SESEVO-949193 format. One record per residue: x, y, z of N, C-alpha, C in turn; residue in three letters; residue number from 1. Coordinates in steps of 0.02 Angstrom, whole numbers, padded with zeros to 5 digits. Layout:
! SESEVO-949193
<n.east=X; n.north=Y; n.up=Z; ca.east=X; ca.north=Y; ca.up=Z; c.east=X; c.north=Y; c.up=Z; milum=ALA; vomi=NUM>
...
! end
This chain:
! SESEVO-949193
<n.east=02240; n.north=00223; n.up=-00228; ca.east=02207; ca.north=00275; ca.up=-00234; c.east=02196; c.north=00339; c.up=-00203; milum=MET; vomi=1>
<n.east=02195; n.north=00382; n.up=-00258; ca.east=02224; ca.north=00468; ca.up=-00222; c.east=02131; c.north=00482; c.up=-00213; milum=GLN; vomi=2>
<n.east=02123; n.north=00528; n.up=-00188; ca.east=02053; ca.north=00560; ca.up=-00164; c.east=02064; c.north=00635; c.up=-00167; milum=PHE; vomi=3>
<n.east=02029; n.north=00676; n.up=-00232; ca.east=02059; ca.north=00734; ca.up=-00219; c.east=01970; c.north=00751; c.up=-00222; milum=ILE; vomi=4>
<n.east=01963; n.north=00806; n.up=-00185; ca.east=01880; ca.north=00856; ca.up=-00215; c.east=01898; c.north=00909; c.up=-00175; milum=PHE; vomi=5>
<n.east=01859; n.north=00967; n.up=-00209; ca.east=01854; ca.north=01044; ca.up=-00198; c.east=01848; c.north=01050; c.up=-00103; milum=ASP; vomi=6>
<n.east=01902; n.north=01103; n.up=-00101; ca.east=01894; ca.north=01127; ca.up=-00039; c.east=01805; c.north=01141; c.up=-00033; milum=PRO; vomi=7>
<n.east=01807; n.north=01187; n.up=-00056; ca.east=01732; ca.north=01239; ca.up=-00038; c.east=01680; c.north=01175; c.up=-00044; milum=ILE; vomi=8>
<n.east=01685; n.north=01146; n.up=-00081; ca.east=01654; ca.north=01055; ca.up=-00062; c.east=01649; c.north=01017; c.up=00011; milum=LYS; vomi=9>
<n.east=01699; n.north=01021; n.up=00043; ca.east=01706; ca.north=01001; ca.up=00071; c.east=01706; c.north=01050; c.up=00147; milum=ASP; vomi=10>
<n.east=01686; n.north=01079; n.up=00150; ca.east=01657; ca.north=01124; ca.up=00153; c.east=01561; c.north=01118; c.up=00192; milum=GLU; vomi=11>
<n.east=01567; n.north=01128; n.up=00112; ca.east=01468; ca.north=01127; ca.up=00125; c.east=01462; c.north=01078; c.up=00151; milum=LEU; vomi=12>
<n.east=01509; n.north=01015; n.up=00122; ca.east=01463; ca.north=00932; ca.up=00132; c.east=01462; c.north=00946; c.up=00225; milum=ASN; vomi=13>
<n.east=01541; n.north=00964; n.up=00244; ca.east=01546; ca.north=00975; ca.up=00339; c.east=01482; c.north=01012; c.up=00350; milum=VAL; vomi=14>
<n.east=01473; n.north=01056; n.up=00337; ca.east=01435; ca.north=01114; ca.up=00356; c.east=01338; c.north=01075; c.up=00353; milum=SER; vomi=15>
<n.east=01342; n.north=01052; n.up=00292; ca.east=01272; ca.north=01012; ca.up=00268; c.east=01273; c.north=00938; c.up=00317; milum=LYS; vomi=16>
<n.east=01330; n.north=00905; n.up=00301; ca.east=01320; ca.north=00828; ca.up=00365; c.east=01367; c.north=00811; c.up=00397; milum=HIS; vomi=17>
<n.east=01407; n.north=00890; n.up=00416; ca.east=01431; ca.north=00861; ca.up=00480; c.east=01501; c.north=00804; c.up=00472; milum=GLY; vomi=18>
<n.east=01521; n.north=00795; n.up=00408; ca.east=01574; ca.north=00773; ca.up=00402; c.east=01602; c.north=00762; c.up=00352; milum=ILE; vomi=19>
<n.east=01672; n.north=00787; n.up=00335; ca.east=01734; ca.north=00811; ca.up=00295; c.east=01743; c.north=00767; c.up=00248; milum=SER; vomi=20>
<n.east=01737; n.north=00775; n.up=00192; ca.east=01741; ca.north=00731; ca.up=00113; c.east=01827; c.north=00682; c.up=00127; milum=LEU; vomi=21>
<n.east=01882; n.north=00725; n.up=00173; ca.east=01932; ca.north=00701; ca.up=00180; c.east=01930; c.north=00626; c.up=00218; milum=ASP; vomi=22>
<n.east=01851; n.north=00606; n.up=00244; ca.east=01866; ca.north=00553; ca.up=00290; c.east=01837; c.north=00501; c.up=00207; milum=GLN; vomi=23>
<n.east=01858; n.north=00485; n.up=00176; ca.east=01815; ca.north=00449; ca.up=00103; c.east=01827; c.north=00389; c.up=00117; milum=ALA; vomi=24>
<n.east=01889; n.north=00382; n.up=00111; ca.east=01932; ca.north=00339; ca.up=00122; c.east=01898; c.north=00260; c.up=00159; milum=SER; vomi=25>
<n.east=01877; n.north=00320; n.up=00210; ca.east=01857; ca.north=00243; ca.up=00288; c.east=01803; c.north=00226; c.up=00244; milum=VAL; vomi=26>
<n.east=01784; n.north=00242; n.up=00217; ca.east=01699; ca.north=00185; ca.up=00162; c.east=01722; c.north=00185; c.up=00134; milum=VAL; vomi=27>
<n.east=01786; n.north=00197; n.up=00071; ca.east=01808; ca.north=00174; ca.up=00013; c.east=01821; c.north=00108; c.up=00021; milum=PHE; vomi=28>
<n.east=01871; n.north=00109; n.up=00058; ca.east=01924; ca.north=00050; ca.up=00067; c.east=01878; c.north=-00012; c.up=00127; milum=ASN; vomi=29>
<n.east=01805; n.north=00016; n.up=00158; ca.east=01788; ca.north=-00066; ca.up=00203; c.east=01797; c.north=-00108; c.up=00147; milum=HIS; vomi=30>
<n.east=01794; n.north=-00159; n.up=00205; ca.east=01797; ca.north=-00209; ca.up=00177; c.east=01704; c.north=-00247; c.up=00122; milum=PRO; vomi=31>
<n.east=01675; n.north=-00243; n.up=00201; ca.east=01586; ca.north=-00245; ca.up=00191; c.east=01559; c.north=-00204; c.up=00173; milum=ASN; vomi=32>
<n.east=01573; n.north=-00126; n.up=00123; ca.east=01550; ca.north=-00098; ca.up=00114; c.east=01479; c.north=-00144; c.up=00058; milum=LYS; vomi=33>
<n.east=01438; n.north=-00105; n.up=00029; ca.east=01428; ca.north=-00122; ca.up=-00047; c.east=01396; c.north=-00061; c.up=-00055; milum=ILE; vomi=34>
<n.east=01413; n.north=-00083; n.up=-00167; ca.east=01430; ca.north=-00024; ca.up=-00209; c.east=01364; c.north=00000; c.up=-00272; milum=THR; vomi=35>
<n.east=01309; n.north=00003; n.up=-00230; ca.east=01278; ca.north=00017; ca.up=-00314; c.east=01294; c.north=00092; c.up=-00331; milum=LEU; vomi=36>
<n.east=01265; n.north=00082; n.up=-00405; ca.east=01285; ca.north=00152; ca.up=-00430; c.east=01223; c.north=00208; c.up=-00484; milum=THR; vomi=37>
<n.east=01226; n.north=00253; n.up=-00469; ca.east=01189; ca.north=00297; ca.up=-00502; c.east=01206; c.north=00330; c.up=-00553; milum=SER; vomi=38>
<n.east=01147; n.north=00379; n.up=-00616; ca.east=01164; ca.north=00404; ca.up=-00650; c.east=01141; c.north=00462; c.up=-00603; milum=VAL; vomi=39>
<n.east=01189; n.north=00544; n.up=-00649; ca.east=01159; ca.north=00584; ca.up=-00607; c.east=01179; c.north=00634; c.up=-00668; milum=ARG; vomi=40>
<n.east=01135; n.north=00688; n.up=-00714; ca.east=01165; ca.north=00696; ca.up=-00737; c.east=01214; c.north=00699; c.up=-00788; milum=GLU; vomi=41>
<n.east=01213; n.north=00646; n.up=-00845; ca.east=01242; ca.north=00610; ca.up=-00892; c.east=01310; c.north=00560; c.up=-00862; milum=GLY; vomi=42>
<n.east=01332; n.north=00562; n.up=-00786; ca.east=01390; ca.north=00537; ca.up=-00754; c.east=01366; c.north=00491; c.up=-00733; milum=GLU; vomi=43>
<n.east=01414; n.north=00437; n.up=-00747; ca.east=01387; ca.north=00362; ca.up=-00693; c.east=01419; c.north=00394; c.up=-00637; milum=ASP; vomi=44>
<n.east=01405; n.north=00377; n.up=-00567; ca.east=01422; ca.north=00372; ca.up=-00499; c.east=01431; c.north=00318; c.up=-00465; milum=ARG; vomi=45>
<n.east=01462; n.north=00311; n.up=-00412; ca.east=01452; ca.north=00255; ca.up=-00360; c.east=01437; c.north=00290; c.up=-00303; milum=LEU; vomi=46>
<n.east=01388; n.north=00223; n.up=-00300; ca.east=01386; ca.north=00240; ca.up=-00195; c.east=01412; c.north=00202; c.up=-00161; milum=VAL; vomi=47>
<n.east=01436; n.north=00194; n.up=-00092; ca.east=01444; ca.north=00152; ca.up=-00068; c.east=01430; c.north=00136; c.up=00020; milum=ASP; vomi=48>
<n.east=01394; n.north=00105; n.up=00000; ca.east=01368; ca.north=00134; ca.up=00101; c.east=01405; c.north=00040; c.up=00130; milum=ILE; vomi=49>
<n.east=01435; n.north=00102; n.up=00198; ca.east=01419; ca.north=00018; ca.up=00248; c.east=01454; c.north=00070; c.up=00321; milum=THR; vomi=50>
<n.east=01447; n.north=00031; n.up=00366; ca.east=01445; ca.north=00023; ca.up=00429; c.east=01514; c.north=00036; c.up=00453; milum=LEU; vomi=51>
<n.east=01506; n.north=00091; n.up=00459; ca.east=01580; ca.north=00138; ca.up=00508; c.east=01590; c.north=00125; c.up=00586; milum=VAL; vomi=52>
<n.east=01617; n.north=00092; n.up=00607; ca.east=01617; ca.north=00037; ca.up=00669; c.east=01663; c.north=00090; c.up=00738; milum=GLU; vomi=53>
<n.east=01716; n.north=00135; n.up=00728; ca.east=01731; ca.north=00185; ca.up=00761; c.east=01691; c.north=00244; c.up=00755; milum=ILE; vomi=54>
<n.east=01647; n.north=00259; n.up=00732; ca.east=01605; ca.north=00300; ca.up=00699; c.east=01533; c.north=00265; c.up=00740; milum=HIS; vomi=55>
<n.east=01536; n.north=00174; n.up=00728; ca.east=01469; ca.north=00162; ca.up=00751; c.east=01418; c.north=00195; c.up=00712; milum=GLY; vomi=56>
<n.east=01406; n.north=00210; n.up=00657; ca.east=01342; ca.north=00227; ca.up=00614; c.east=01367; c.north=00197; c.up=00533; milum=VAL; vomi=57>
<n.east=01327; n.north=00178; n.up=00523; ca.east=01306; ca.north=00185; ca.up=00425; c.east=01339; c.north=00259; c.up=00373; milum=VAL; vomi=58>
<n.east=01353; n.north=00259; n.up=00338; ca.east=01358; ca.north=00301; ca.up=00316; c.east=01391; c.north=00303; c.up=00251; milum=LEU; vomi=59>
<n.east=01387; n.north=00332; n.up=00198; ca.east=01374; ca.north=00338; ca.up=00138; c.east=01404; c.north=00386; c.up=00121; milum=VAL; vomi=60>
<n.east=01463; n.north=00368; n.up=00023; ca.east=01480; ca.north=00383; ca.up=00016; c.east=01475; c.north=00394; c.up=-00061; milum=LEU; vomi=61>
<n.east=01458; n.north=00465; n.up=-00098; ca.east=01456; ca.north=00472; ca.up=-00175; c.east=01502; c.north=00505; c.up=-00200; milum=VAL; vomi=62>
<n.east=01539; n.north=00470; n.up=-00261; ca.east=01597; ca.north=00464; ca.up=-00301; c.east=01570; c.north=00440; c.up=-00380; milum=TYR; vomi=63>
<n.east=01643; n.north=00470; n.up=-00405; ca.east=01670; ca.north=00483; ca.up=-00456; c.east=01720; c.north=00441; c.up=-00483; milum=VAL; vomi=64>
<n.east=01756; n.north=00392; n.up=-00523; ca.east=01802; ca.north=00357; ca.up=-00518; c.east=01865; c.north=00396; c.up=-00575; milum=ILE; vomi=65>
<n.east=01914; n.north=00450; n.up=-00566; ca.east=01936; ca.north=00479; ca.up=-00620; c.east=01988; c.north=00457; c.up=-00664; milum=ARG; vomi=66>
<n.east=02016; n.north=00421; n.up=-00695; ca.east=02059; ca.north=00417; ca.up=-00754; c.east=02064; c.north=00316; c.up=-00675; milum=GLY; vomi=67>
<n.east=02131; n.north=00308; n.up=-00665; ca.east=02160; ca.north=00243; ca.up=-00675; c.east=02139; c.north=00214; c.up=-00552; milum=GLU; vomi=68>
<n.east=02163; n.north=00279; n.up=-00547; ca.east=02181; ca.north=00295; ca.up=-00471; c.east=02150; c.north=00357; c.up=-00444; milum=ASP; vomi=69>
<n.east=02105; n.north=00377; n.up=-00468; ca.east=02095; ca.north=00433; ca.up=-00400; c.east=02007; c.north=00444; c.up=-00413; milum=THR; vomi=70>
<n.east=02001; n.north=00448; n.up=-00362; ca.east=01908; ca.north=00452; ca.up=-00310; c.east=01906; c.north=00533; c.up=-00304; milum=VAL; vomi=71>
<n.east=01831; n.north=00518; n.up=-00340; ca.east=01824; ca.north=00609; ca.up=-00334; c.east=01779; c.north=00598; c.up=-00272; milum=ARG; vomi=72>
<n.east=01760; n.north=00636; n.up=-00230; ca.east=01696; ca.north=00626; ca.up=-00165; c.east=01670; c.north=00687; c.up=-00177; milum=PRO; vomi=73>
<n.east=01594; n.north=00677; n.up=-00198; ca.east=01550; ca.north=00711; ca.up=-00215; c.east=01514; c.north=00712; c.up=-00124; milum=ILE; vomi=74>
<n.east=01494; n.north=00658; n.up=-00124; ca.east=01456; ca.north=00683; ca.up=-00035; c.east=01452; c.north=00631; c.up=00008; milum=SER; vomi=75>
<n.east=01517; n.north=00629; n.up=00068; ca.east=01490; ca.north=00585; ca.up=00123; c.east=01439; c.north=00590; c.up=00201; milum=LEU; vomi=76>
<n.east=01405; n.north=00576; n.up=00210; ca.east=01337; ca.north=00568; ca.up=00233; c.east=01306; c.north=00524; c.up=00285; milum=ARG; vomi=77>
<n.east=01307; n.north=00514; n.up=00356; ca.east=01212; ca.north=00469; ca.up=00364; c.east=01209; c.north=00431; c.up=00323; milum=ARG; vomi=78>
<n.east=01215; n.north=00360; n.up=00324; ca.east=01146; ca.north=00339; ca.up=00273; c.east=01084; c.north=00351; c.up=00295; milum=ALA; vomi=79>
<n.east=01048; n.north=00367; n.up=00265; ca.east=00957; ca.north=00400; ca.up=00272; c.east=00953; c.north=00280; c.up=00289; milum=SER; vomi=80>
<n.east=00881; n.north=00295; n.up=00338; ca.east=00830; ca.north=00252; ca.up=00356; c.east=00830; c.north=00172; c.up=00309; milum=ARG; vomi=81>
<n.east=00820; n.north=00195; n.up=00251; ca.east=00843; ca.north=00155; ca.up=00206; c.east=00898; c.north=00110; c.up=00173; milum=ALA; vomi=82>
<n.east=00932; n.north=00187; n.up=00179; ca.east=00995; ca.north=00137; ca.up=00145; c.east=01028; c.north=00101; c.up=00204; milum=GLU; vomi=83>
<n.east=01009; n.north=00133; n.up=00257; ca.east=01023; ca.north=00078; ca.up=00327; c.east=01006; c.north=00014; c.up=00329; milum=ARG; vomi=84>
<n.east=00931; n.north=00024; n.up=00294; ca.east=00919; ca.north=-00057; ca.up=00279; c.east=00939; c.north=-00118; c.up=00215; milum=THR; vomi=85>
<n.east=00932; n.north=-00065; n.up=00180; ca.east=00959; ca.north=-00095; ca.up=00130; c.east=01027; c.north=-00132; c.up=00131; milum=LEU; vomi=86>
<n.east=01094; n.north=-00098; n.up=00173; ca.east=01144; ca.north=-00108; ca.up=00201; c.east=01120; c.north=-00183; c.up=00249; milum=TYR; vomi=87>
<n.east=01078; n.north=-00171; n.up=00281; ca.east=01085; ca.north=-00188; ca.up=00315; c.east=01075; c.north=-00288; c.up=00325; milum=ALA; vomi=88>
<n.east=01016; n.north=-00279; n.up=00244; ca.east=00971; ca.north=-00344; ca.up=00226; c.east=01026; c.north=-00342; c.up=00175; milum=ASN; vomi=89>
<n.east=01071; n.north=-00323; n.up=00158; ca.east=01136; ca.north=-00353; ca.up=00099; c.east=01185; c.north=-00368; c.up=00155; milum=SER; vomi=90>
<n.east=01185; n.north=-00366; n.up=00207; ca.east=01238; ca.north=-00411; ca.up=00263; c.east=01228; c.north=-00429; c.up=00285; milum=THR; vomi=91>
<n.east=01168; n.north=-00466; n.up=00287; ca.east=01131; ca.north=-00529; ca.up=00310; c.east=01163; c.north=-00581; c.up=00251; milum=GLN; vomi=92>
<n.east=01126; n.north=-00563; n.up=00185; ca.east=01118; ca.north=-00601; ca.up=00127; c.east=01211; c.north=-00645; c.up=00120; milum=VAL; vomi=93>
<n.east=01233; n.north=-00600; n.up=00112; ca.east=01319; ca.north=-00628; ca.up=00128; c.east=01312; c.north=-00667; c.up=00163; milum=ASN; vomi=94>
<n.east=01306; n.north=-00642; n.up=00228; ca.east=01325; ca.north=-00685; ca.up=00296; c.east=01309; c.north=-00756; c.up=00274; milum=LYS; vomi=95>
<n.east=01211; n.north=-00752; n.up=00265; ca.east=01205; ca.north=-00821; ca.up=00221; c.east=01263; c.north=-00879; c.up=00190; milum=SER; vomi=96>
! end
């Protein structure tokens, strides 16, 4: 998969969340992620949540798939408390 994003959007994401959209593949390719769907402005968006061990934080990637091999990251940020809880509960269920 290739990742394509607007450089201005990336600057805004870094300014707001401290993480570059260039790191989206770390979350997208993580084997233990959970994926949710979200419809916003008539567009089907995917939301991946995973613990990134190298950073020691749970990250959230919001993106859309364009065509067969293109991911357009919309946002990459640290997970909220509710998202961390959702991820923790999901991974505990999957370990059972």
